[in-house]
N, CA, C, O and CB atoms as a CASP TS submission, in Angstrom:
PFRMAT TS
TARGET T0000
AUTHOR 0000-0000-0000
METHOD Language model
MODEL 1
PARENT N/A
ATOM      1  N   MET     1     -53.039 -30.822 -44.792  1.00  0.00           N
ATOM      2  CA  MET     1     -51.574 -30.580 -44.687  1.00  0.00           C
ATOM      3  C   MET     1     -50.799 -29.754 -45.530  1.00  0.00           C
ATOM      4  O   MET     1     -49.631 -29.426 -45.322  1.00  0.00           O
ATOM      5  CB  MET     1     -50.991 -31.656 -44.768  1.00  0.00           C
ATOM      6  N   LYS     2     -51.847 -29.276 -46.962  1.00  0.00           N
ATOM      7  CA  LYS     2     -51.417 -28.411 -47.673  1.00  0.00           C
ATOM      8  C   LYS     2     -51.049 -27.114 -46.938  1.00  0.00           C
ATOM      9  O   LYS     2     -49.953 -26.554 -46.901  1.00  0.00           O
ATOM     10  CB  LYS     2     -52.278 -28.285 -48.614  1.00  0.00           C
ATOM     11  N   LEU     3     -52.082 -26.799 -46.425  1.00  0.00           N
ATOM     12  CA  LEU     3     -52.028 -25.657 -45.268  1.00  0.00           C
ATOM     13  C   LEU     3     -50.374 -25.421 -44.732  1.00  0.00           C
ATOM     14  O   LEU     3     -49.639 -24.446 -44.888  1.00  0.00           O
ATOM     15  CB  LEU     3     -53.090 -26.235 -43.806  1.00  0.00           C
ATOM     16  N   LEU     4     -50.153 -26.613 -44.105  1.00  0.00           N
ATOM     17  CA  LEU     4     -48.935 -26.169 -43.048  1.00  0.00           C
ATOM     18  C   LEU     4     -47.563 -25.756 -44.268  1.00  0.00           C
ATOM     19  O   LEU     4     -46.538 -25.140 -43.976  1.00  0.00           O
ATOM     20  CB  LEU     4     -48.415 -27.851 -41.726  1.00  0.00           C
ATOM     21  N   HIS     5     -47.921 -26.292 -45.621  1.00  0.00           N
ATOM     22  CA  HIS     5     -47.080 -26.473 -46.447  1.00  0.00           C
ATOM     23  C   HIS     5     -46.752 -24.893 -47.025  1.00  0.00           C
ATOM     24  O   HIS     5     -45.783 -24.344 -47.551  1.00  0.00           O
ATOM     25  CB  HIS     5     -47.602 -27.555 -47.411  1.00  0.00           C
ATOM     26  N   LYS     6     -47.980 -24.534 -46.663  1.00  0.00           N
ATOM     27  CA  LYS     6     -48.082 -22.626 -47.373  1.00  0.00           C
ATOM     28  C   LYS     6     -47.864 -21.880 -46.136  1.00  0.00           C
ATOM     29  O   LYS     6     -47.855 -20.661 -46.302  1.00  0.00           O
ATOM     30  CB  LYS     6     -49.942 -21.928 -48.159  1.00  0.00           C
ATOM     31  N   LEU     7     -47.704 -22.248 -45.055  1.00  0.00           N
ATOM     32  CA  LEU     7     -47.494 -21.447 -43.872  1.00  0.00           C
ATOM     33  C   LEU     7     -45.759 -21.515 -43.434  1.00  0.00           C
ATOM     34  O   LEU     7     -45.134 -20.621 -42.864  1.00  0.00           O
ATOM     35  CB  LEU     7     -48.564 -22.099 -42.619  1.00  0.00           C
ATOM     36  N   PHE     8     -45.226 -22.861 -43.895  1.00  0.00           N
ATOM     37  CA  PHE     8     -44.128 -22.890 -43.797  1.00  0.00           C
ATOM     38  C   PHE     8     -42.854 -21.652 -44.239  1.00  0.00           C
ATOM     39  O   PHE     8     -41.933 -21.263 -43.522  1.00  0.00           O
ATOM     40  CB  PHE     8     -44.131 -23.930 -44.316  1.00  0.00           C
ATOM     41  N   PRO     9     -43.190 -21.220 -45.676  1.00  0.00           N
ATOM     42  CA  PRO     9     -42.258 -20.018 -45.923  1.00  0.00           C
ATOM     43  C   PRO     9     -42.351 -18.868 -44.780  1.00  0.00           C
ATOM     44  O   PRO     9     -41.315 -18.375 -44.333  1.00  0.00           O
ATOM     45  CB  PRO     9     -42.643 -19.349 -47.371  1.00  0.00           C
ATOM     46  N   LEU    10     -43.754 -18.422 -44.281  1.00  0.00           N
ATOM     47  CA  LEU    10     -44.017 -17.532 -43.485  1.00  0.00           C
ATOM     48  C   LEU    10     -43.120 -17.667 -42.077  1.00  0.00           C
ATOM     49  O   LEU    10     -42.351 -16.816 -41.631  1.00  0.00           O
ATOM     50  CB  LEU    10     -45.444 -17.584 -43.349  1.00  0.00           C
ATOM     51  N   GLY    11     -43.347 -18.609 -41.664  1.00  0.00           N
ATOM     52  CA  GLY    11     -42.554 -19.136 -40.590  1.00  0.00           C
ATOM     53  C   GLY    11     -41.096 -18.614 -40.635  1.00  0.00           C
ATOM     54  O   GLY    11     -40.458 -17.795 -39.974  1.00  0.00           O
ATOM     55  N   HIS    12     -40.781 -19.589 -41.898  1.00  0.00           N
ATOM     56  CA  HIS    12     -39.222 -19.323 -41.856  1.00  0.00           C
ATOM     57  C   HIS    12     -38.504 -17.787 -42.091  1.00  0.00           C
ATOM     58  O   HIS    12     -37.343 -17.444 -41.872  1.00  0.00           O
ATOM     59  CB  HIS    12     -38.650 -20.234 -42.989  1.00  0.00           C
ATOM     60  N   PHE    13     -39.629 -17.021 -42.609  1.00  0.00           N
ATOM     61  CA  PHE    13     -39.711 -15.800 -43.038  1.00  0.00           C
ATOM     62  C   PHE    13     -39.187 -14.797 -41.944  1.00  0.00           C
ATOM     63  O   PHE    13     -38.278 -13.968 -41.992  1.00  0.00           O
ATOM     64  CB  PHE    13     -41.069 -15.569 -43.452  1.00  0.00           C
ATOM     65  N   LEU    14     -40.280 -15.237 -40.695  1.00  0.00           N
ATOM     66  CA  LEU    14     -40.537 -14.743 -39.303  1.00  0.00           C
ATOM     67  C   LEU    14     -38.998 -14.830 -38.463  1.00  0.00           C
ATOM     68  O   LEU    14     -38.378 -14.046 -37.745  1.00  0.00           O
ATOM     69  CB  LEU    14     -41.828 -15.788 -38.537  1.00  0.00           C
ATOM     70  N   ILE    15     -38.770 -16.143 -38.943  1.00  0.00           N
ATOM     71  CA  ILE    15     -37.469 -16.421 -37.602  1.00  0.00           C
ATOM     72  C   ILE    15     -36.171 -16.205 -38.107  1.00  0.00           C
ATOM     73  O   ILE    15     -35.099 -16.305 -37.509  1.00  0.00           O
ATOM     74  CB  ILE    15     -37.345 -18.092 -36.942  1.00  0.00           C
ATOM     75  N   SER    16     -36.450 -15.819 -39.575  1.00  0.00           N
ATOM     76  CA  SER    16     -35.070 -14.972 -40.002  1.00  0.00           C
ATOM     77  C   SER    16     -34.802 -13.880 -40.069  1.00  0.00           C
ATOM     78  O   SER    16     -33.710 -13.438 -40.426  1.00  0.00           O
ATOM     79  CB  SER    16     -34.670 -15.068 -40.954  1.00  0.00           C
ATOM     80  N   LEU    17     -36.023 -13.079 -39.642  1.00  0.00           N
ATOM     81  CA  LEU    17     -36.351 -11.652 -39.320  1.00  0.00           C
ATOM     82  C   LEU    17     -35.697 -11.570 -37.471  1.00  0.00           C
ATOM     83  O   LEU    17     -34.954 -10.738 -36.949  1.00  0.00           O
ATOM     84  CB  LEU    17     -38.413 -11.363 -39.578  1.00  0.00           C
ATOM     85  N   LEU    18     -36.276 -12.647 -36.965  1.00  0.00           N
ATOM     86  CA  LEU    18     -35.809 -12.639 -35.503  1.00  0.00           C
ATOM     87  C   LEU    18     -34.031 -13.013 -35.551  1.00  0.00           C
ATOM     88  O   LEU    18     -33.448 -12.492 -34.600  1.00  0.00           O
ATOM     89  CB  LEU    18     -36.824 -13.961 -34.537  1.00  0.00           C
ATOM     90  N   PHE    19     -33.497 -13.480 -36.099  1.00  0.00           N
ATOM     91  CA  PHE    19     -32.169 -13.938 -35.889  1.00  0.00           C
ATOM     92  C   PHE    19     -31.621 -12.366 -36.778  1.00  0.00           C
ATOM     93  O   PHE    19     -30.482 -12.002 -36.488  1.00  0.00           O
ATOM     94  CB  PHE    19     -31.755 -15.804 -36.652  1.00  0.00           C
ATOM     95  N   ILE    20     -32.105 -11.822 -37.415  1.00  0.00           N
ATOM     96  CA  ILE    20     -31.345 -10.811 -38.145  1.00  0.00           C
ATOM     97  C   ILE    20     -31.314  -9.352 -37.167  1.00  0.00           C
ATOM     98  O   ILE    20     -30.387  -8.546 -37.076  1.00  0.00           O
ATOM     99  CB  ILE    20     -32.128 -10.580 -39.715  1.00  0.00           C
ATOM    100  N   GLY    21     -32.985  -9.315 -36.314  1.00  0.00           N
ATOM    101  CA  GLY    21     -33.009  -8.389 -35.349  1.00  0.00           C
ATOM    102  C   GLY    21     -31.973  -8.551 -33.783  1.00  0.00           C
ATOM    103  O   GLY    21     -31.695  -7.693 -32.946  1.00  0.00           O
ATOM    104  N   CYS    22     -31.606  -9.973 -33.860  1.00  0.00           N
ATOM    105  CA  CYS    22     -30.885 -10.300 -32.399  1.00  0.00           C
ATOM    106  C   CYS    22     -29.484 -10.010 -32.994  1.00  0.00           C
ATOM    107  O   CYS    22     -28.754  -9.424 -32.195  1.00  0.00           O
ATOM    108  CB  CYS    22     -31.100 -12.086 -31.637  1.00  0.00           C
ATOM    109  N   GLY    23     -28.873 -10.301 -34.317  1.00  0.00           N
ATOM    110  CA  GLY    23     -27.921 -10.233 -34.735  1.00  0.00           C
ATOM    111  C   GLY    23     -27.427  -8.248 -34.973  1.00  0.00           C
ATOM    112  O   GLY    23     -26.303  -7.744 -34.990  1.00  0.00           O
ATOM    113  N   VAL    24     -28.562  -7.699 -35.094  1.00  0.00           N
ATOM    114  CA  VAL    24     -28.062  -6.273 -35.280  1.00  0.00           C
ATOM    115  C   VAL    24     -28.305  -5.789 -33.133  1.00  0.00           C
ATOM    116  O   VAL    24     -27.487  -5.023 -32.623  1.00  0.00           O
ATOM    117  CB  VAL    24     -29.485  -5.125 -36.889  1.00  0.00           C
ATOM    118  N   ALA    25     -29.069  -6.183 -32.570  1.00  0.00           N
ATOM    119  CA  ALA    25     -28.959  -5.956 -31.116  1.00  0.00           C
ATOM    120  C   ALA    25     -27.695  -6.176 -30.404  1.00  0.00           C
ATOM    121  O   ALA    25     -27.294  -5.454 -29.492  1.00  0.00           O
ATOM    122  CB  ALA    25     -29.861  -6.735 -30.493  1.00  0.00           C
ATOM    123  N   LEU    26     -26.980  -7.385 -30.944  1.00  0.00           N
ATOM    124  CA  LEU    26     -25.789  -7.668 -30.518  1.00  0.00           C
ATOM    125  C   LEU    26     -24.569  -6.893 -30.556  1.00  0.00           C
ATOM    126  O   LEU    26     -23.711  -6.633 -29.711  1.00  0.00           O
ATOM    127  CB  LEU    26     -25.587  -8.577 -30.994  1.00  0.00           C
ATOM    128  N   ILE    27     -24.801  -6.474 -32.280  1.00  0.00           N
ATOM    129  CA  ILE    27     -23.893  -5.386 -32.575  1.00  0.00           C
ATOM    130  C   ILE    27     -23.765  -4.261 -31.771  1.00  0.00           C
ATOM    131  O   ILE    27     -22.709  -3.809 -31.327  1.00  0.00           O
ATOM    132  CB  ILE    27     -24.149  -4.930 -33.691  1.00  0.00           C
ATOM    133  N   THR    28     -24.749  -3.880 -31.623  1.00  0.00           N
ATOM    134  CA  THR    28     -25.174  -2.684 -30.745  1.00  0.00           C
ATOM    135  C   THR    28     -24.804  -2.668 -29.241  1.00  0.00           C
ATOM    136  O   THR    28     -24.076  -1.849 -28.680  1.00  0.00           O
ATOM    137  CB  THR    28     -26.654  -2.574 -30.797  1.00  0.00           C
ATOM    138  N   PHE    29     -25.379  -3.622 -28.752  1.00  0.00           N
ATOM    139  CA  PHE    29     -24.468  -3.919 -27.235  1.00  0.00           C
ATOM    140  C   PHE    29     -23.366  -3.998 -27.227  1.00  0.00           C
ATOM    141  O   PHE    29     -22.815  -3.211 -26.458  1.00  0.00           O
ATOM    142  CB  PHE    29     -24.614  -5.014 -26.526  1.00  0.00           C
ATOM    143  N   ALA    30     -22.419  -4.979 -28.066  1.00  0.00           N
ATOM    144  CA  ALA    30     -21.156  -5.124 -27.734  1.00  0.00           C
ATOM    145  C   ALA    30     -20.423  -3.533 -28.239  1.00  0.00           C
ATOM    146  O   ALA    30     -19.400  -3.140 -27.680  1.00  0.00           O
ATOM    147  CB  ALA    30     -20.571  -6.579 -28.505  1.00  0.00           C
ATOM    148  N   ALA    31     -20.999  -2.837 -29.188  1.00  0.00           N
ATOM    149  CA  ALA    31     -20.397  -1.610 -29.560  1.00  0.00           C
ATOM    150  C   ALA    31     -20.526  -0.685 -28.505  1.00  0.00           C
ATOM    151  O   ALA    31     -19.665   0.164 -28.275  1.00  0.00           O
ATOM    152  CB  ALA    31     -20.940  -1.071 -30.756  1.00  0.00           C
ATOM    153  N   LEU    32     -21.855  -0.848 -27.673  1.00  0.00           N
ATOM    154  CA  LEU    32     -21.704   0.257 -26.734  1.00  0.00           C
ATOM    155  C   LEU    32     -20.965  -0.541 -25.406  1.00  0.00           C
ATOM    156  O   LEU    32     -20.243   0.276 -24.834  1.00  0.00           O
ATOM    157  CB  LEU    32     -23.310   1.030 -26.373  1.00  0.00           C
ATOM    158  N   GLN    33     -20.930  -1.563 -24.897  1.00  0.00           N
ATOM    159  CA  GLN    33     -20.278  -1.921 -24.045  1.00  0.00           C
ATOM    160  C   GLN    33     -18.695  -1.645 -24.071  1.00  0.00           C
ATOM    161  O   GLN    33     -18.106  -1.249 -23.065  1.00  0.00           O
ATOM    162  CB  GLN    33     -20.632  -3.069 -23.983  1.00  0.00           C
ATOM    163  N   LEU    34     -17.958  -1.919 -25.472  1.00  0.00           N
ATOM    164  CA  LEU    34     -16.615  -1.311 -25.713  1.00  0.00           C
ATOM    165  C   LEU    34     -16.393  -0.039 -25.298  1.00  0.00           C
ATOM    166  O   LEU    34     -15.472   0.332 -24.570  1.00  0.00           O
ATOM    167  CB  LEU    34     -16.298  -1.298 -26.992  1.00  0.00           C
ATOM    168  N   TRP    35     -17.522   0.830 -25.922  1.00  0.00           N
ATOM    169  CA  TRP    35     -17.189   2.206 -25.755  1.00  0.00           C
ATOM    170  C   TRP    35     -17.208   2.643 -24.701  1.00  0.00           C
ATOM    171  O   TRP    35     -16.159   3.209 -24.392  1.00  0.00           O
ATOM    172  CB  TRP    35     -17.791   2.957 -26.329  1.00  0.00           C
ATOM    173  N   HIS    36     -18.372   2.633 -23.583  1.00  0.00           N
ATOM    174  CA  HIS    36     -18.151   2.862 -22.348  1.00  0.00           C
ATOM    175  C   HIS    36     -17.278   2.507 -21.219  1.00  0.00           C
ATOM    176  O   HIS    36     -17.015   3.314 -20.327  1.00  0.00           O
ATOM    177  CB  HIS    36     -18.904   2.700 -22.094  1.00  0.00           C
ATOM    178  N   ARG    37     -16.846   1.353 -21.252  1.00  0.00           N
ATOM    179  CA  ARG    37     -16.013   0.628 -21.032  1.00  0.00           C
ATOM    180  C   ARG    37     -14.163   1.162 -21.118  1.00  0.00           C
ATOM    181  O   ARG    37     -13.320   1.233 -20.225  1.00  0.00           O
ATOM    182  CB  ARG    37     -16.508  -0.350 -21.901  1.00  0.00           C
ATOM    183  N   VAL    38     -14.085   1.452 -22.565  1.00  0.00           N
ATOM    184  CA  VAL    38     -12.540   1.683 -22.697  1.00  0.00           C
ATOM    185  C   VAL    38     -12.061   3.215 -22.907  1.00  0.00           C
ATOM    186  O   VAL    38     -10.953   3.607 -23.273  1.00  0.00           O
ATOM    187  CB  VAL    38     -12.011   0.834 -23.972  1.00  0.00           C
ATOM    188  N   GLN    39     -13.230   3.980 -22.564  1.00  0.00           N
ATOM    189  CA  GLN    39     -12.202   5.098 -22.587  1.00  0.00           C
ATOM    190  C   GLN    39     -11.447   5.571 -21.533  1.00  0.00           C
ATOM    191  O   GLN    39     -11.543   4.921 -20.492  1.00  0.00           O
ATOM    192  CB  GLN    39     -12.720   6.118 -22.962  1.00  0.00           C
ATOM    193  N   PRO    40     -10.327   7.056 -21.530  1.00  0.00           N
ATOM    194  CA  PRO    40      -9.515   6.437 -20.839  1.00  0.00           C
ATOM    195  C   PRO    40     -10.047   7.215 -19.413  1.00  0.00           C
ATOM    196  O   PRO    40      -9.416   6.954 -18.388  1.00  0.00           O
ATOM    197  CB  PRO    40      -7.939   6.553 -21.394  1.00  0.00           C
ATOM    198  N   TRP    41     -10.874   7.900 -19.353  1.00  0.00           N
ATOM    199  CA  TRP    41     -11.321   8.479 -18.394  1.00  0.00           C
ATOM    200  C   TRP    41     -11.912   7.655 -17.134  1.00  0.00           C
ATOM    201  O   TRP    41     -11.888   8.043 -15.966  1.00  0.00           O
ATOM    202  CB  TRP    41     -12.140   9.257 -18.945  1.00  0.00           C
ATOM    203  N   HIS    42     -12.281   6.818 -17.462  1.00  0.00           N
ATOM    204  CA  HIS    42     -12.709   5.649 -16.857  1.00  0.00           C
ATOM    205  C   HIS    42     -12.044   4.877 -15.674  1.00  0.00           C
ATOM    206  O   HIS    42     -12.635   4.145 -14.881  1.00  0.00           O
ATOM    207  CB  HIS    42     -12.778   4.872 -17.798  1.00  0.00           C
ATOM    208  N   GLY    43     -10.624   5.186 -15.694  1.00  0.00           N
ATOM    209  CA  GLY    43      -9.873   4.657 -14.407  1.00  0.00           C
ATOM    210  C   GLY    43      -9.266   2.950 -14.662  1.00  0.00           C
ATOM    211  O   GLY    43      -8.196   2.599 -14.164  1.00  0.00           O
ATOM    212  N   LEU    44      -9.924   2.226 -15.303  1.00  0.00           N
ATOM    213  CA  LEU    44      -9.691   1.139 -15.088  1.00  0.00           C
ATOM    214  C   LEU    44      -8.531   0.681 -15.692  1.00  0.00           C
ATOM    215  O   LEU    44      -7.950   1.345 -16.550  1.00  0.00           O
ATOM    216  CB  LEU    44     -10.625   0.542 -15.313  1.00  0.00           C
ATOM    217  N   ALA    45      -8.126  -0.469 -15.286  1.00  0.00           N
ATOM    218  CA  ALA    45      -6.548  -1.362 -15.000  1.00  0.00           C
ATOM    219  C   ALA    45      -6.840  -1.650 -16.779  1.00  0.00           C
ATOM    220  O   ALA    45      -7.850  -1.780 -17.471  1.00  0.00           O
ATOM    221  CB  ALA    45      -6.469  -3.301 -13.458  1.00  0.00           C
ATOM    222  N   LEU    46      -5.197  -1.661 -17.060  1.00  0.00           N
ATOM    223  CA  LEU    46      -5.340  -2.552 -18.539  1.00  0.00           C
ATOM    224  C   LEU    46      -5.959  -3.673 -18.653  1.00  0.00           C
ATOM    225  O   LEU    46      -6.731  -3.740 -19.610  1.00  0.00           O
ATOM    226  CB  LEU    46      -4.181  -2.976 -19.089  1.00  0.00           C
ATOM    227  N   ASN    47      -5.840  -4.893 -17.754  1.00  0.00           N
ATOM    228  CA  ASN    47      -6.421  -6.115 -17.879  1.00  0.00           C
ATOM    229  C   ASN    47      -7.945  -5.968 -17.769  1.00  0.00           C
ATOM    230  O   ASN    47      -8.673  -6.842 -18.240  1.00  0.00           O
ATOM    231  CB  ASN    47      -5.860  -7.037 -16.875  1.00  0.00           C
ATOM    232  N   GLU    48      -8.338  -5.117 -17.289  1.00  0.00           N
ATOM    233  CA  GLU    48      -9.622  -4.960 -17.145  1.00  0.00           C
ATOM    234  C   GLU    48     -10.331  -4.217 -18.742  1.00  0.00           C
ATOM    235  O   GLU    48     -11.280  -4.479 -19.481  1.00  0.00           O
ATOM    236  CB  GLU    48      -9.760  -4.019 -15.709  1.00  0.00           C
ATOM    237  N   ARG    49      -9.669  -3.596 -18.714  1.00  0.00           N
ATOM    238  CA  ARG    49      -9.739  -3.012 -20.651  1.00  0.00           C
ATOM    239  C   ARG    49      -9.915  -4.476 -21.562  1.00  0.00           C
ATOM    240  O   ARG    49     -10.851  -4.902 -22.238  1.00  0.00           O
ATOM    241  CB  ARG    49      -7.721  -2.052 -21.379  1.00  0.00           C
ATOM    242  N   LEU    50      -8.679  -4.975 -21.269  1.00  0.00           N
ATOM    243  CA  LEU    50      -8.539  -6.675 -22.302  1.00  0.00           C
ATOM    244  C   LEU    50      -9.803  -7.209 -21.881  1.00  0.00           C
ATOM    245  O   LEU    50     -10.643  -7.296 -22.776  1.00  0.00           O
ATOM    246  CB  LEU    50      -7.038  -8.078 -21.821  1.00  0.00           C
ATOM    247  N   HIS    51     -10.021  -7.455 -21.136  1.00  0.00           N
ATOM    248  CA  HIS    51     -11.568  -8.373 -20.682  1.00  0.00           C
ATOM    249  C   HIS    51     -12.539  -7.782 -20.896  1.00  0.00           C
ATOM    250  O   HIS    51     -13.604  -8.397 -20.840  1.00  0.00           O
ATOM    251  CB  HIS    51     -11.879  -8.763 -19.257  1.00  0.00           C
ATOM    252  N   THR    52     -12.530  -6.499 -21.192  1.00  0.00           N
ATOM    253  CA  THR    52     -13.967  -5.970 -22.259  1.00  0.00           C
ATOM    254  C   THR    52     -13.710  -6.080 -23.406  1.00  0.00           C
ATOM    255  O   THR    52     -14.717  -6.480 -23.988  1.00  0.00           O
ATOM    256  CB  THR    52     -14.502  -4.489 -22.257  1.00  0.00           C
ATOM    257  N   VAL    53     -12.611  -5.893 -24.300  1.00  0.00           N
ATOM    258  CA  VAL    53     -12.669  -6.146 -25.334  1.00  0.00           C
ATOM    259  C   VAL    53     -12.562  -7.622 -25.855  1.00  0.00           C
ATOM    260  O   VAL    53     -12.991  -7.798 -26.996  1.00  0.00           O
ATOM    261  CB  VAL    53     -11.947  -5.411 -25.704  1.00  0.00           C
ATOM    262  N   LEU    54     -12.126  -8.556 -25.284  1.00  0.00           N
ATOM    263  CA  LEU    54     -12.540 -10.061 -25.311  1.00  0.00           C
ATOM    264  C   LEU    54     -13.962 -10.273 -24.801  1.00  0.00           C
ATOM    265  O   LEU    54     -14.446 -11.334 -25.196  1.00  0.00           O
ATOM    266  CB  LEU    54     -11.556 -10.948 -24.407  1.00  0.00           C
ATOM    267  N   ASP    55     -14.498  -9.773 -24.275  1.00  0.00           N
ATOM    268  CA  ASP    55     -15.456  -9.683 -23.863  1.00  0.00           C
ATOM    269  C   ASP    55     -16.701  -9.172 -25.473  1.00  0.00           C
ATOM    270  O   ASP    55     -17.531  -9.869 -26.058  1.00  0.00           O
ATOM    271  CB  ASP    55     -15.121  -8.711 -22.539  1.00  0.00           C
ATOM    272  N   SER    56     -16.429  -8.217 -25.623  1.00  0.00           N
ATOM    273  CA  SER    56     -16.991  -7.465 -26.906  1.00  0.00           C
ATOM    274  C   SER    56     -16.787  -8.343 -28.128  1.00  0.00           C
ATOM    275  O   SER    56     -17.752  -8.680 -28.814  1.00  0.00           O
ATOM    276  CB  SER    56     -16.227  -6.010 -27.171  1.00  0.00           C
ATOM    277  N   LEU    57     -15.969  -8.591 -28.315  1.00  0.00           N
ATOM    278  CA  LEU    57     -15.370  -9.880 -29.559  1.00  0.00           C
ATOM    279  C   LEU    57     -16.317 -11.319 -29.359  1.00  0.00           C
ATOM    280  O   LEU    57     -16.667 -12.035 -30.298  1.00  0.00           O
ATOM    281  CB  LEU    57     -13.325 -10.451 -29.159  1.00  0.00           C
ATOM    282  N   ALA    58     -16.655 -11.570 -27.842  1.00  0.00           N
ATOM    283  CA  ALA    58     -17.208 -12.614 -27.826  1.00  0.00           C
ATOM    284  C   ALA    58     -18.739 -12.302 -28.401  1.00  0.00           C
ATOM    285  O   ALA    58     -19.452 -13.063 -29.055  1.00  0.00           O
ATOM    286  CB  ALA    58     -17.040 -13.177 -26.474  1.00  0.00           C
ATOM    287  N   VAL    59     -18.955 -11.272 -28.061  1.00  0.00           N
ATOM    288  CA  VAL    59     -20.650 -11.036 -28.389  1.00  0.00           C
ATOM    289  C   VAL    59     -20.544 -10.669 -29.822  1.00  0.00           C
ATOM    290  O   VAL    59     -21.509 -10.903 -30.550  1.00  0.00           O
ATOM    291  CB  VAL    59     -21.542  -9.665 -27.423  1.00  0.00           C
ATOM    292  N   LEU    60     -19.511 -10.138 -30.287  1.00  0.00           N
ATOM    293  CA  LEU    60     -19.967  -9.780 -32.254  1.00  0.00           C
ATOM    294  C   LEU    60     -19.646 -11.423 -32.712  1.00  0.00           C
ATOM    295  O   LEU    60     -20.232 -11.652 -33.770  1.00  0.00           O
ATOM    296  CB  LEU    60     -18.422  -8.197 -33.495  1.00  0.00           C
ATOM    297  N   THR    61     -18.952 -12.511 -32.257  1.00  0.00           N
ATOM    298  CA  THR    61     -18.596 -13.302 -32.755  1.00  0.00           C
ATOM    299  C   THR    61     -20.588 -14.393 -32.540  1.00  0.00           C
ATOM    300  O   THR    61     -20.954 -15.456 -33.041  1.00  0.00           O
ATOM    301  CB  THR    61     -16.901 -13.695 -32.010  1.00  0.00           C
ATOM    302  N   VAL    62     -21.028 -13.800 -31.971  1.00  0.00           N
ATOM    303  CA  VAL    62     -22.128 -14.722 -31.409  1.00  0.00           C
ATOM    304  C   VAL    62     -23.307 -13.736 -32.500  1.00  0.00           C
ATOM    305  O   VAL    62     -24.313 -14.242 -32.998  1.00  0.00           O
ATOM    306  CB  VAL    62     -22.380 -14.692 -29.235  1.00  0.00           C
ATOM    307  N   ALA    63     -22.809 -11.993 -32.735  1.00  0.00           N
ATOM    308  CA  ALA    63     -23.807 -12.069 -33.656  1.00  0.00           C
ATOM    309  C   ALA    63     -23.529 -12.329 -35.229  1.00  0.00           C
ATOM    310  O   ALA    63     -24.359 -12.521 -36.118  1.00  0.00           O
ATOM    311  CB  ALA    63     -24.453 -10.908 -33.494  1.00  0.00           C
ATOM    312  N   VAL    64     -22.479 -12.293 -35.288  1.00  0.00           N
ATOM    313  CA  VAL    64     -22.095 -13.181 -36.364  1.00  0.00           C
ATOM    314  C   VAL    64     -22.729 -13.898 -37.256  1.00  0.00           C
ATOM    315  O   VAL    64     -23.159 -13.755 -38.400  1.00  0.00           O
ATOM    316  CB  VAL    64     -21.547 -13.895 -36.005  1.00  0.00           C
ATOM    317  N   ALA    65     -22.666 -14.956 -36.194  1.00  0.00           N
ATOM    318  CA  ALA    65     -23.400 -16.689 -35.988  1.00  0.00           C
ATOM    319  C   ALA    65     -25.169 -15.991 -36.557  1.00  0.00           C
ATOM    320  O   ALA    65     -25.868 -16.421 -37.474  1.00  0.00           O
ATOM    321  CB  ALA    65     -23.352 -17.595 -33.478  1.00  0.00           C
ATOM    322  N   ALA    66     -25.389 -15.073 -35.815  1.00  0.00           N
ATOM    323  CA  ALA    66     -27.009 -15.015 -35.792  1.00  0.00           C
ATOM    324  C   ALA    66     -27.371 -14.386 -37.268  1.00  0.00           C
ATOM    325  O   ALA    66     -28.234 -14.903 -37.977  1.00  0.00           O
ATOM    326  CB  ALA    66     -27.676 -13.924 -34.398  1.00  0.00           C
ATOM    327  N   LEU    67     -26.697 -13.327 -37.627  1.00  0.00           N
ATOM    328  CA  LEU    67     -26.750 -12.610 -38.770  1.00  0.00           C
ATOM    329  C   LEU    67     -26.724 -14.017 -39.937  1.00  0.00           C
ATOM    330  O   LEU    67     -27.724 -14.246 -40.617  1.00  0.00           O
ATOM    331  CB  LEU    67     -25.369 -11.389 -38.822  1.00  0.00           C
ATOM    332  N   GLU    68     -25.492 -14.864 -40.047  1.00  0.00           N
ATOM    333  CA  GLU    68     -25.558 -15.891 -40.984  1.00  0.00           C
ATOM    334  C   GLU    68     -26.368 -16.771 -40.989  1.00  0.00           C
ATOM    335  O   GLU    68     -26.615 -17.345 -42.050  1.00  0.00           O
ATOM    336  CB  GLU    68     -24.680 -16.441 -41.061  1.00  0.00           C
ATOM    337  N   LEU    69     -27.124 -17.189 -39.599  1.00  0.00           N
ATOM    338  CA  LEU    69     -28.264 -17.759 -39.879  1.00  0.00           C
ATOM    339  C   LEU    69     -29.573 -16.747 -40.408  1.00  0.00           C
ATOM    340  O   LEU    69     -30.369 -17.420 -41.063  1.00  0.00           O
ATOM    341  CB  LEU    69     -28.545 -18.492 -38.644  1.00  0.00           C
ATOM    342  N   GLY    70     -29.893 -15.626 -40.311  1.00  0.00           N
ATOM    343  CA  GLY    70     -30.946 -14.964 -40.676  1.00  0.00           C
ATOM    344  C   GLY    70     -30.706 -14.935 -42.466  1.00  0.00           C
ATOM    345  O   GLY    70     -31.530 -14.376 -43.190  1.00  0.00           O
TER
END
């Protein structure tokens, strides 16, 4: 039982690192998605660009939640 109590902080630390890594990856993914889809030469309609912005905002919201948990 004492071994389990000693391993708990290590497990918590590893899970925290995973949350931070996932948050950074989601921020990167949202930024790249937004950058590639909103370019003027892409020829997308305005509503498609708006949809992309909203999708990126949703991904960033999840990223913030992951970083707060980390």
